[in-house]
Every structure is written in structure tokens, then in C-alpha cells.
C-alpha positions, -999 to 999 in steps of 0.1 A, spaced: -780 177 -208 -790 189 -172 -765 165 -154 -737 182 -176 -754 215 -170 -750 204 -127 -716 184 -130 -705 224 -142 -724 248 -117 -710 226 -92 -672 220 -106 -668 254 -118 -679 271 -84 -650 261 -72 -628 281 -96 -647 310 -95 -640 313 -54 -605 303 -61 -603 335 -82 -622 352 -64 -601 351 -36 -572 354 -54 -579 384 -71 -592 403 -38 -563 394 -15 -546 406 -43 -556 444 -43 -554 442 -7 -513 432 -10 -510 462 -37 -530 487 -30 -503 510 -15 -474 505 -33 -486 483 -67 -491 488 -105 -517 477 -116 -505 452 -140 -517 430 -171 -521 402 -152 -544 420 -120 -564 433 -160 -568 395 -165 -577 386 -135 -609 406 -133 -621 396 -162 -616 365 -156 -638 366 -121 -663 387 -135 -670 361 -165 -664 331 -154 -693 344 -123 -711 358 -151 -709 318 -170 -713 309 -129 -757 329 -134 -766 319 -166 -759 280 -160 -774 281 -126 -803 304 -140 -808 275 -166 -806 248 -141 -829 269 -123 -863 268 -147 -847 237 -161 -850 215 -129 -882 241 -116 -875 253 -87 -889 284 -93 -919 256 -82 -909 258 -46 -917 293 -32 -954 273 -29 -932 256 5 -911 288 18 -912 279 53 -896 248 43 -861 263 48 -848 241 23 -868 251 -4 -862 289 4 -827 287 -3 -833 271 -36 -860 287 -50 -851 328 -39 -820 328 -9 -798 311 -34 -804 324 -70 -816 362 -54 -778 359 -31 -761 347 -62 -772 373 -87 -765 400 -68 -728 386 -55 -720 388 -97 -732 433 -99 -707 430 -75 -683 418 -90 -693 444 -125 -700 469 -101 -658 464 -88 -646 459 -120 -661 487 -143 -652 509 -111 -614 496 -118 -616 499 -146 -625 538 -150 -600 544 -122 -571 567 -133 -550 559 -95 -528 523 -95 -546 524 -57 -578 529 -66 -585 507 -94 -574 478 -64 -592 497 -36 -623 490 -59 -612 456 -69 -608 437 -31 -645 457 -19 -665 451 -42 -646 417 -54 -646 413 -14 -686 420 -2 -691 394 -35 -670 370 -25 -692 367 15 -717 366 -4 -713 334 -24 -700 318 5 -732 328 27 -752 310 4 -740 281 -16 -755 249 -5 -723 237 14 -735 198 22 -727 203 57 -752 227 55 -778 220 31 -799 183 32 -791 174 0 -763 202 -11 -733 179 -24 -691 185 -31 -690 186 -64 
């Protein structure tokens, strides 16, 4: 079960990143004269759902794998990454996506809907990109 969750969490990150990038680029391109369509709403909902699913799976893995036990080794950068930096940053990113989706849903003007999307989703994307355990930065990390 742990292996399935780990592969799902690692593989789904590519879909989450792809949706976030698409949502941000789409919102930036449409912010001036675009119309907020059902497709834009769908992308926002799918992005929100996938990011939340990633966080849930990530926290299940965090406790199954005992990553919280690494708090005793905070001087080691890899332990600190897995015990604190990665989960906390991803949780903050999920909150930003949630705020962006909510604000865009409540905005009356299409331009504001797109602005909320690219600002909050863009910040979330940035945080996710800097705290994914990339194989070229974090020993023991994998592409999938």
C-alpha cells in the first residue's frame, strides 16, 4: 500500500504542475480581454482538487513512513526537507490555491477572476517548484 501511495504521489505531481502552469498561463493571457468560461472554472476546480489530493496523500505518507521522526535530525538538510520544509510548503501552496479558487469564484468581473487565479496559483506554483524533492537537489529523490 505504501508503495502505491508513494508512486501515486510522485506521479501525480506532474499532472498538478501541468494544471497549475496551464491555469496561470491561461489567466495571464486572458486577464485583459478574456471571458471567464466554464472551461476556466473547470481547470480551477481540477487544479484545486488535484493539489488537495496530493496534500492528503502526502500527509498519509508522512505518517506511514515516519517522516515526523526526522525532527530529531534537523541539522541534516535532507531530514529537514522531508520532516518540515516539504510538507509545510506544500500545505501553504494548497491554501494559496484554495484562496485563489475561492476569490476567483466570488469575483464579479472576469478580469478579477483571472487576476486572482494567476496571483494565487502562481504563488502556489512557485512554492511547489522550490520545495519538490528534485533528484538533482535532494539525495534519494526520484523523478517518479
